[in-house]
N, CA, C and O atoms as a Tripos MOL2 file, in Angstrom:
@<TRIPOS>MOLECULE
protein
  224   223    56     0     0
PROTEIN
NO_CHARGES

@<TRIPOS>ATOM
      1 N          91.3090  107.9470   99.7240 N.3       1 MET1
      2 CA         90.5510  106.7920  100.1490 C.3       1 MET1
      3 C          91.5020  105.6680  100.5260 C.2       1 MET1
      4 O          92.5110  105.4260   99.8640 O.2       1 MET1
      5 N          91.1540  105.0020  101.5910 N.am      2 GLU2
      6 CA         91.9300  103.8380  102.0000 C.3       2 GLU2
      7 C          91.5520  102.5990  101.2060 C.2       2 GLU2
      8 O          92.4030  101.7780  100.8640 O.2       2 GLU2
      9 N          90.2340  102.4750  100.9110 N.am      3 GLU3
     10 CA         89.7760  101.2670  100.2380 C.3       3 GLU3
     11 C          88.4580  101.5280   99.5200 C.2       3 GLU3
     12 O          87.5800  102.2150  100.0430 O.2       3 GLU3
     13 N          88.3290  100.9710   98.3140 N.am      4 VAL4
     14 CA         87.0850  101.0070   97.5540 C.3       4 VAL4
     15 C          86.8020   99.5830   97.1000 C.2       4 VAL4
     16 O          87.6790   98.9180   96.5480 O.2       4 VAL4
     17 N          85.5720   99.1130   97.3310 N.am      5 LYS5
     18 CA         85.1690   97.7770   96.8900 C.3       5 LYS5
     19 C          83.8460   97.8700   96.1560 C.2       5 LYS5
     20 O          82.9930   98.6970   96.4790 O.2       5 LYS5
     21 N          83.6870   96.9950   95.1470 N.am      6 ILE6
     22 CA         82.4290   96.8780   94.4240 C.3       6 ILE6
     23 C          81.8770   95.4840   94.6830 C.2       6 ILE6
     24 O          82.5880   94.4860   94.5590 O.2       6 ILE6
     25 N          80.5940   95.4320   95.0450 N.am      7 TYR7
     26 CA         79.9150   94.1700   95.3070 C.3       7 TYR7
     27 C          78.8070   93.9750   94.2820 C.2       7 TYR7
     28 O          78.1320   94.9330   93.9040 O.2       7 TYR7
     29 N          78.6160   92.7280   93.8270 N.am      8 ASP8
     30 CA         77.4900   92.4630   92.9390 C.3       8 ASP8
     31 C          76.2440   92.1980   93.7830 C.2       8 ASP8
     32 O          76.2920   92.2710   95.0110 O.2       8 ASP8
     33 N          75.1340   91.8900   93.1210 N.am      9 ALA9
     34 CA         73.8580   91.7240   93.8250 C.3       9 ALA9
     35 C          73.8690   90.5570   94.8140 C.2       9 ALA9
     36 O          73.0880   90.5480   95.7650 O.2       9 ALA9
     37 N          74.7470   89.5750   94.5970 N.am     10 SER10
     38 CA         74.8050   88.4370   95.5180 C.3      10 SER10
     39 C          75.7700   88.6720   96.6820 C.2      10 SER10
     40 O          75.9180   87.8130   97.5500 O.2      10 SER10
     41 N          76.4300   89.8470   96.6990 N.am     11 GLY11
     42 CA         77.3250   90.1840   97.7960 C.3      11 GLY11
     43 C          78.7840   89.8390   97.5630 C.2      11 GLY11
     44 O          79.6150   90.0430   98.4480 O.2      11 GLY11
     45 N          79.1140   89.3150   96.3730 N.am     12 ARG12
     46 CA         80.5160   88.9900   96.0570 C.3      12 ARG12
     47 C          81.2860   90.2520   95.6900 C.2      12 ARG12
     48 O          80.7580   91.1420   95.0230 O.2      12 ARG12
     49 N          82.5280   90.3210   96.1280 N.am     13 VAL13
     50 CA         83.4010   91.4390   95.7530 C.3      13 VAL13
     51 C          83.8470   91.2110   94.3080 C.2      13 VAL13
     52 O          84.4420   90.1800   93.9940 O.2      13 VAL13
     53 N          83.5580   92.1710   93.4320 N.am     14 VAL14
     54 CA         83.9350   92.0480   92.0210 C.3      14 VAL14
     55 C          85.0150   93.0550   91.6350 C.2      14 VAL14
     56 O          85.4990   93.0350   90.5040 O.2      14 VAL14
     57 N          85.3900   93.9190   92.5450 N.am     15 GLY15
     58 CA         86.4660   94.8840   92.3240 C.3      15 GLY15
     59 C          86.9390   95.4300   93.6550 C.2      15 GLY15
     60 O          86.1460   95.6240   94.5760 O.2      15 GLY15
     61 N          88.2500   95.6800   93.7520 N.am     16 SER16
     62 CA         88.7980   96.1700   95.0040 C.3      16 SER16
     63 C          90.0520   96.9940   94.7340 C.2      16 SER16
     64 O          90.9050   96.5900   93.9440 O.2      16 SER16
     65 N          90.1630   98.1460   95.3880 N.am     17 TRP17
     66 CA         91.3210   99.0270   95.2700 C.3      17 TRP17
     67 C          91.7050   99.4980   96.6630 C.2      17 TRP17
     68 O          90.8330   99.7670   97.4890 O.2      17 TRP17
     69 N          93.0050   99.6000   96.9320 N.am     18 LYS18
     70 CA         93.4870  100.0540   98.2440 C.3      18 LYS18
     71 C          94.4650  101.2070   98.0730 C.2      18 LYS18
     72 O          95.1410  101.3340   97.0510 O.2      18 LYS18
     73 N          94.5200  102.0430   99.1060 N.am     19 ASP19
     74 CA         95.4640  103.1590   99.1740 C.3      19 ASP19
     75 C          95.4800  103.9910   97.8940 C.2      19 ASP19
     76 O          96.5230  104.2150   97.2790 O.2      19 ASP19
     77 N          94.2880  104.4370   97.5200 N.am     20 ILE20
     78 CA         94.1670  105.2740   96.3240 C.3      20 ILE20
     79 C          94.0240  106.7240   96.7540 C.2      20 ILE20
     80 O          93.8510  107.0130   97.9380 O.2      20 ILE20
     81 N          94.0950  107.6220   95.8030 N.am     21 GLY21
     82 CA         93.9490  109.0340   96.1010 C.3      21 GLY21
     83 C          92.4970  109.4060   96.3380 C.2      21 GLY21
     84 O          91.6790  108.5730   96.7300 O.2      21 GLY21
     85 N          92.2010  110.6420   96.0990 N.am     22 LEU22
     86 CA         90.8570  111.1530   96.3290 C.3      22 LEU22
     87 C          89.8520  110.6350   95.3010 C.2      22 LEU22
     88 O          88.6630  110.5250   95.5990 O.2      22 LEU22
     89 N          90.3210  110.3180   94.0970 N.am     23 TYR23
     90 CA         89.4420  109.8720   93.0180 C.3      23 TYR23
     91 C          89.8450  108.4820   92.5530 C.2      23 TYR23
     92 O          91.0180  108.1120   92.5890 O.2      23 TYR23
     93 N          88.8450  107.7170   92.1130 N.am     24 VAL24
     94 CA         89.1150  106.4090   91.5160 C.3      24 VAL24
     95 C          88.2170  106.2570   90.2930 C.2      24 VAL24
     96 O          87.0340  106.5930   90.3420 O.2      24 VAL24
     97 N          88.7710  105.7580   89.2130 N.am     25 GLU25
     98 CA         87.9940  105.4760   88.0220 C.3      25 GLU25
     99 C          87.7120  103.9820   88.0040 C.2      25 GLU25
    100 O          88.6340  103.1680   88.0390 O.2      25 GLU25
    101 N          86.4410  103.6300   87.9490 N.am     26 ILE26
    102 CA         86.0410  102.2320   88.0190 C.3      26 ILE26
    103 C          85.6920  101.7480   86.6100 C.2      26 ILE26
    104 O          84.7360  102.2380   86.0100 O.2      26 ILE26
    105 N          86.4560  100.7930   86.0790 N.am     27 PRO27
    106 CA         86.1810  100.2860   84.7330 C.3      27 PRO27
    107 C          84.9910   99.3230   84.7470 C.2      27 PRO27
    108 O          85.1210   98.1820   85.1920 O.2      27 PRO27
    109 N          83.8510   99.7720   84.2670 N.am     28 MET28
    110 CA         82.6270   98.9700   84.3120 C.3      28 MET28
    111 C          82.3050   98.3050   82.9750 C.2      28 MET28
    112 O          81.3570   97.5220   82.9020 O.2      28 MET28
    113 N          83.0590   98.5920   81.9230 N.am     29 THR29
    114 CA         82.6910   98.1030   80.5930 C.3      29 THR29
    115 C          82.6820   96.5840   80.4850 C.2      29 THR29
    116 O          81.9280   96.0380   79.6800 O.2      29 THR29
    117 N          83.4930   95.8920   81.2660 N.am     30 LYS30
    118 CA         83.5420   94.4310   81.1980 C.3      30 LYS30
    119 C          82.6440   93.7630   82.2360 C.2      30 LYS30
    120 O          82.6020   92.5360   82.3310 O.2      30 LYS30
    121 N          81.9390   94.5620   82.9980 N.am     31 MET31
    122 CA         81.0600   94.0060   84.0270 C.3      31 MET31
    123 C          79.6810   93.7580   83.4370 C.2      31 MET31
    124 O          79.2380   94.4760   82.5400 O.2      31 MET31
    125 N          79.0100   92.7390   83.9460 N.am     32 ALA32
    126 CA         77.6760   92.3860   83.4750 C.3      32 ALA32
    127 C          76.6660   93.4460   83.9020 C.2      32 ALA32
    128 O          76.8700   94.1620   84.8820 O.2      32 ALA32
    129 N          75.5770   93.5290   83.1490 N.am     33 ASP33
    130 CA         74.4810   94.3990   83.5490 C.3      33 ASP33
    131 C          73.9910   93.9630   84.9180 C.2      33 ASP33
    132 O          73.9560   92.7690   85.2150 O.2      33 ASP33
    133 N          73.6160   94.9090   85.7440 N.am     34 GLY34
    134 CA         73.0830   94.5380   87.0480 C.3      34 GLY34
    135 C          73.2070   95.6420   88.0710 C.2      34 GLY34
    136 O          73.5980   96.7680   87.7630 O.2      34 GLY34
    137 N          72.8690   95.2960   89.2810 N.am     35 ILE35
    138 CA         72.9070   96.2230   90.4090 C.3      35 ILE35
    139 C          74.1820   95.9520   91.1970 C.2      35 ILE35
    140 O          74.5200   94.8030   91.4790 O.2      35 ILE35
    141 N          74.8790   97.0180   91.5440 N.am     36 TYR36
    142 CA         76.1370   96.9260   92.2790 C.3      36 TYR36
    143 C          76.1130   97.8740   93.4670 C.2      36 TYR36
    144 O          75.3650   98.8520   93.4830 O.2      36 TYR36
    145 N          76.9300   97.5760   94.4500 N.am     37 VAL37
    146 CA         77.1220   98.4630   95.5930 C.3      37 VAL37
    147 C          78.6020   98.8160   95.6440 C.2      37 VAL37
    148 O          79.4650   97.9390   95.6350 O.2      37 VAL37
    149 N          78.8790  100.1150   95.6990 N.am     38 VAL38
    150 CA         80.2520  100.5980   95.8270 C.3      38 VAL38
    151 C          80.4180  101.0970   97.2520 C.2      38 VAL38
    152 O          79.6470  101.9340   97.7200 O.2      38 VAL38
    153 N          81.4300  100.5770   97.9380 N.am     39 LYS39
    154 CA         81.7310  101.0250   99.3010 C.3      39 LYS39
    155 C          83.1220  101.6310   99.3040 C.2      39 LYS39
    156 O          84.0990  100.9860   98.9220 O.2      39 LYS39
    157 N          83.1990  102.8850   99.7410 N.am     40 ALA40
    158 CA         84.4760  103.6040   99.8190 C.3      40 ALA40
    159 C          84.7280  103.9760  101.2720 C.2      40 ALA40
    160 O          83.8510  104.5020  101.9560 O.2      40 ALA40
    161 N          85.9540  103.6910  101.7340 N.am     41 LYS41
    162 CA         86.2790  103.9160  103.1410 C.3      41 LYS41
    163 C          87.5520  104.7420  103.2540 C.2      41 LYS41
    164 O          88.5500  104.4710  102.5870 O.2      41 LYS41
    165 N          87.4950  105.7550  104.1130 N.am     42 SER42
    166 CA         88.6880  106.5090  104.4820 C.3      42 SER42
    167 C          88.8620  106.3540  105.9860 C.2      42 SER42
    168 O          88.1130  105.6120  106.6210 O.2      42 SER42
    169 N          89.8230  107.0330  106.5510 N.am     43 SER43
    170 CA         90.0690  106.8950  107.9900 C.3      43 SER43
    171 C          88.9020  107.4000  108.8340 C.2      43 SER43
    172 O          88.7230  106.9550  109.9680 O.2      43 SER43
    173 N          88.1070  108.3250  108.2930 N.am     44 SER44
    174 CA         87.0290  108.8980  109.1030 C.3      44 SER44
    175 C          85.6290  108.7090  108.5150 C.2      44 SER44
    176 O          84.6440  109.0580  109.1650 O.2      44 SER44
    177 N          85.5200  108.1660  107.3060 N.am     45 THR45
    178 CA         84.2270  108.1120  106.6310 C.3      45 THR45
    179 C          84.0710  106.8210  105.8450 C.2      45 THR45
    180 O          85.0410  106.2690  105.3240 O.2      45 THR45
    181 N          82.8130  106.3450  105.7680 N.am     46 MET46
    182 CA         82.4850  105.2390  104.8720 C.3      46 MET46
    183 C          81.2710  105.6490  104.0700 C.2      46 MET46
    184 O          80.2690  106.0970  104.6280 O.2      46 MET46
    185 N          81.3620  105.4920  102.7460 N.am     47 VAL47
    186 CA         80.2690  105.8610  101.8480 C.3      47 VAL47
    187 C          79.8210  104.6070  101.1140 C.2      47 VAL47
    188 O          80.6450  103.8100  100.6640 O.2      47 VAL47
    189 N          78.5040  104.4380  100.9960 N.am     48 GLU48
    190 CA         77.9550  103.3070  100.2580 C.3      48 GLU48
    191 C          77.0370  103.8560   99.1840 C.2      48 GLU48
    192 O          76.1250  104.6300   99.4730 O.2      48 GLU48
    193 N          77.2800  103.4520   97.9370 N.am     49 ILE49
    194 CA         76.4950  103.9260   96.7990 C.3      49 ILE49
    195 C          75.9610  102.7240   96.0490 C.2      49 ILE49
    196 O          76.7190  101.8140   95.7150 O.2      49 ILE49
    197 N          74.6710  102.7070   95.7810 N.am     50 LYS50
    198 CA         74.0810  101.6600   94.9540 C.3      50 LYS50
    199 C          73.9650  102.1990   93.5310 C.2      50 LYS50
    200 O          73.5880  103.3510   93.3170 O.2      50 LYS50
    201 N          74.3000  101.3370   92.5530 N.am     51 LEU51
    202 CA         74.1930  101.7860   91.1660 C.3      51 LEU51
    203 C          73.7000  100.6620   90.2850 C.2      51 LEU51
    204 O          73.8650   99.4820   90.5920 O.2      51 LEU51
    205 N          73.0850  101.0600   89.1750 N.am     52 VAL52
    206 CA         72.6160  100.1210   88.1600 C.3      52 VAL52
    207 C          73.5230  100.3010   86.9480 C.2      52 VAL52
    208 O          73.6970  101.4130   86.4480 O.2      52 VAL52
    209 N          74.1010   99.1930   86.4810 N.am     53 HIS53
    210 CA         74.9990   99.2470   85.3180 C.3      53 HIS53
    211 C          74.3110   98.5710   84.1360 C.2      53 HIS53
    212 O          73.8490   97.4340   84.2350 O.2      53 HIS53
    213 N          74.2510   99.2960   83.0090 N.am     54 ILE54
    214 CA         73.6800   98.7580   81.7770 C.3      54 ILE54
    215 C          74.6600   99.0340   80.6480 C.2      54 ILE54
    216 O          74.9630  100.1910   80.3550 O.2      54 ILE54
    217 N          75.1600   97.9760   80.0110 N.am     55 ASN55
    218 CA         76.0320   98.1420   78.8370 C.3      55 ASN55
    219 C          75.1690   98.5620   77.6650 C.2      55 ASN55
    220 O          74.0900   98.0120   77.4450 O.2      55 ASN55
    221 N          75.6460   99.5300   76.9210 N.am     56 GLU56
    222 CA         74.8780   99.9780   75.7540 C.3      56 GLU56
    223 C          75.6220   99.6770   74.5020 C.2      56 GLU56
    224 O          75.1410   99.9780   73.4100 O.2      56 GLU56
@<TRIPOS>BOND
     1     1     2 1
     2     2     3 1
     3     3     4 2
     4     3     5 am
     5     5     6 1
     6     6     7 1
     7     7     8 2
     8     7     9 am
     9     9    10 1
    10    10    11 1
    11    11    12 2
    12    11    13 am
    13    13    14 1
    14    14    15 1
    15    15    16 2
    16    15    17 am
    17    17    18 1
    18    18    19 1
    19    19    20 2
    20    19    21 am
    21    21    22 1
    22    22    23 1
    23    23    24 2
    24    23    25 am
    25    25    26 1
    26    26    27 1
    27    27    28 2
    28    27    29 am
    29    29    30 1
    30    30    31 1
    31    31    32 2
    32    31    33 am
    33    33    34 1
    34    34    35 1
    35    35    36 2
    36    35    37 am
    37    37    38 1
    38    38    39 1
    39    39    40 2
    40    39    41 am
    41    41    42 1
    42    42    43 1
    43    43    44 2
    44    43    45 am
    45    45    46 1
    46    46    47 1
    47    47    48 2
    48    47    49 am
    49    49    50 1
    50    50    51 1
    51    51    52 2
    52    51    53 am
    53    53    54 1
    54    54    55 1
    55    55    56 2
    56    55    57 am
    57    57    58 1
    58    58    59 1
    59    59    60 2
    60    59    61 am
    61    61    62 1
    62    62    63 1
    63    63    64 2
    64    63    65 am
    65    65    66 1
    66    66    67 1
    67    67    68 2
    68    67    69 am
    69    69    70 1
    70    70    71 1
    71    71    72 2
    72    71    73 am
    73    73    74 1
    74    74    75 1
    75    75    76 2
    76    75    77 am
    77    77    78 1
    78    78    79 1
    79    79    80 2
    80    79    81 am
    81    81    82 1
    82    82    83 1
    83    83    84 2
    84    83    85 am
    85    85    86 1
    86    86    87 1
    87    87    88 2
    88    87    89 am
    89    89    90 1
    90    90    91 1
    91    91    92 2
    92    91    93 am
    93    93    94 1
    94    94    95 1
    95    95    96 2
    96    95    97 am
    97    97    98 1
    98    98    99 1
    99    99   100 2
   100    99   101 am
   101   101   102 1
   102   102   103 1
   103   103   104 2
   104   103   105 am
   105   105   106 1
   106   106   107 1
   107   107   108 2
   108   107   109 am
   109   109   110 1
   110   110   111 1
   111   111   112 2
   112   111   113 am
   113   113   114 1
   114   114   115 1
   115   115   116 2
   116   115   117 am
   117   117   118 1
   118   118   119 1
   119   119   120 2
   120   119   121 am
   121   121   122 1
   122   122   123 1
   123   123   124 2
   124   123   125 am
   125   125   126 1
   126   126   127 1
   127   127   128 2
   128   127   129 am
   129   129   130 1
   130   130   131 1
   131   131   132 2
   132   131   133 am
   133   133   134 1
   134   134   135 1
   135   135   136 2
   136   135   137 am
   137   137   138 1
   138   138   139 1
   139   139   140 2
   140   139   141 am
   141   141   142 1
   142   142   143 1
   143   143   144 2
   144   143   145 am
   145   145   146 1
   146   146   147 1
   147   147   148 2
   148   147   149 am
   149   149   150 1
   150   150   151 1
   151   151   152 2
   152   151   153 am
   153   153   154 1
   154   154   155 1
   155   155   156 2
   156   155   157 am
   157   157   158 1
   158   158   159 1
   159   159   160 2
   160   159   161 am
   161   161   162 1
   162   162   163 1
   163   163   164 2
   164   163   165 am
   165   165   166 1
   166   166   167 1
   167   167   168 2
   168   167   169 am
   169   169   170 1
   170   170   171 1
   171   171   172 2
   172   171   173 am
   173   173   174 1
   174   174   175 1
   175   175   176 2
   176   175   177 am
   177   177   178 1
   178   178   179 1
   179   179   180 2
   180   179   181 am
   181   181   182 1
   182   182   183 1
   183   183   184 2
   184   183   185 am
   185   185   186 1
   186   186   187 1
   187   187   188 2
   188   187   189 am
   189   189   190 1
   190   190   191 1
   191   191   192 2
   192   191   193 am
   193   193   194 1
   194   194   195 1
   195   195   196 2
   196   195   197 am
   197   197   198 1
   198   198   199 1
   199   199   200 2
   200   199   201 am
   201   201   202 1
   202   202   203 1
   203   203   204 2
   204   203   205 am
   205   205   206 1
   206   206   207 1
   207   207   208 2
   208   207   209 am
   209   209   210 1
   210   210   211 1
   211   211   212 2
   212   211   213 am
   213   213   214 1
   214   214   215 1
   215   215   216 2
   216   215   217 am
   217   217   218 1
   218   218   219 1
   219   219   220 2
   220   219   221 am
   221   221   222 1
   222   222   223 1
   223   223   224 2
@<TRIPOS>SUBSTRUCTURE
     1 MET1         2 RESIDUE 1 A MET
     2 GLU2         6 RESIDUE 1 A GLU
     3 GLU3        10 RESIDUE 1 A GLU
     4 VAL4        14 RESIDUE 1 A VAL
     5 LYS5        18 RESIDUE 1 A LYS
     6 ILE6        22 RESIDUE 1 A ILE
     7 TYR7        26 RESIDUE 1 A TYR
     8 ASP8        30 RESIDUE 1 A ASP
     9 ALA9        34 RESIDUE 1 A ALA
    10 SER10       38 RESIDUE 1 A SER
    11 GLY11       42 RESIDUE 1 A GLY
    12 ARG12       46 RESIDUE 1 A ARG
    13 VAL13       50 RESIDUE 1 A VAL
    14 VAL14       54 RESIDUE 1 A VAL
    15 GLY15       58 RESIDUE 1 A GLY
    16 SER16       62 RESIDUE 1 A SER
    17 TRP17       66 RESIDUE 1 A TRP
    18 LYS18       70 RESIDUE 1 A LYS
    19 ASP19       74 RESIDUE 1 A ASP
    20 ILE20       78 RESIDUE 1 A ILE
    21 GLY21       82 RESIDUE 1 A GLY
    22 LEU22       86 RESIDUE 1 A LEU
    23 TYR23       90 RESIDUE 1 A TYR
    24 VAL24       94 RESIDUE 1 A VAL
    25 GLU25       98 RESIDUE 1 A GLU
    26 ILE26      102 RESIDUE 1 A ILE
    27 PRO27      106 RESIDUE 1 A PRO
    28 MET28      110 RESIDUE 1 A MET
    29 THR29      114 RESIDUE 1 A THR
    30 LYS30      118 RESIDUE 1 A LYS
    31 MET31      122 RESIDUE 1 A MET
    32 ALA32      126 RESIDUE 1 A ALA
    33 ASP33      130 RESIDUE 1 A ASP
    34 GLY34      134 RESIDUE 1 A GLY
    35 ILE35      138 RESIDUE 1 A ILE
    36 TYR36      142 RESIDUE 1 A TYR
    37 VAL37      146 RESIDUE 1 A VAL
    38 VAL38      150 RESIDUE 1 A VAL
    39 LYS39      154 RESIDUE 1 A LYS
    40 ALA40      158 RESIDUE 1 A ALA
    41 LYS41      162 RESIDUE 1 A LYS
    42 SER42      166 RESIDUE 1 A SER
    43 SER43      170 RESIDUE 1 A SER
    44 SER44      174 RESIDUE 1 A SER
    45 THR45      178 RESIDUE 1 A THR
    46 MET46      182 RESIDUE 1 A MET
    47 VAL47      186 RESIDUE 1 A VAL
    48 GLU48      190 RESIDUE 1 A GLU
    49 ILE49      194 RESIDUE 1 A ILE
    50 LYS50      198 RESIDUE 1 A LYS
    51 LEU51      202 RESIDUE 1 A LEU
    52 VAL52      206 RESIDUE 1 A VAL
    53 HIS53      210 RESIDUE 1 A HIS
    54 ILE54      214 RESIDUE 1 A ILE
    55 ASN55      218 RESIDUE 1 A ASN
    56 GLU56      222 RESIDUE 1 A GLU
């Protein structure tokens, strides 16, 4: 992946990684409960995933 970004519900970037390998581990434990959008981009593909994070 060339770039992975996490956006909160208001559209602010709350996490960003560049020039990573095929996998990325996203540390969500310190993030507030809520809805997030993860966007991952490579040279030929862009993936957008919506997720709900709930701390337990």
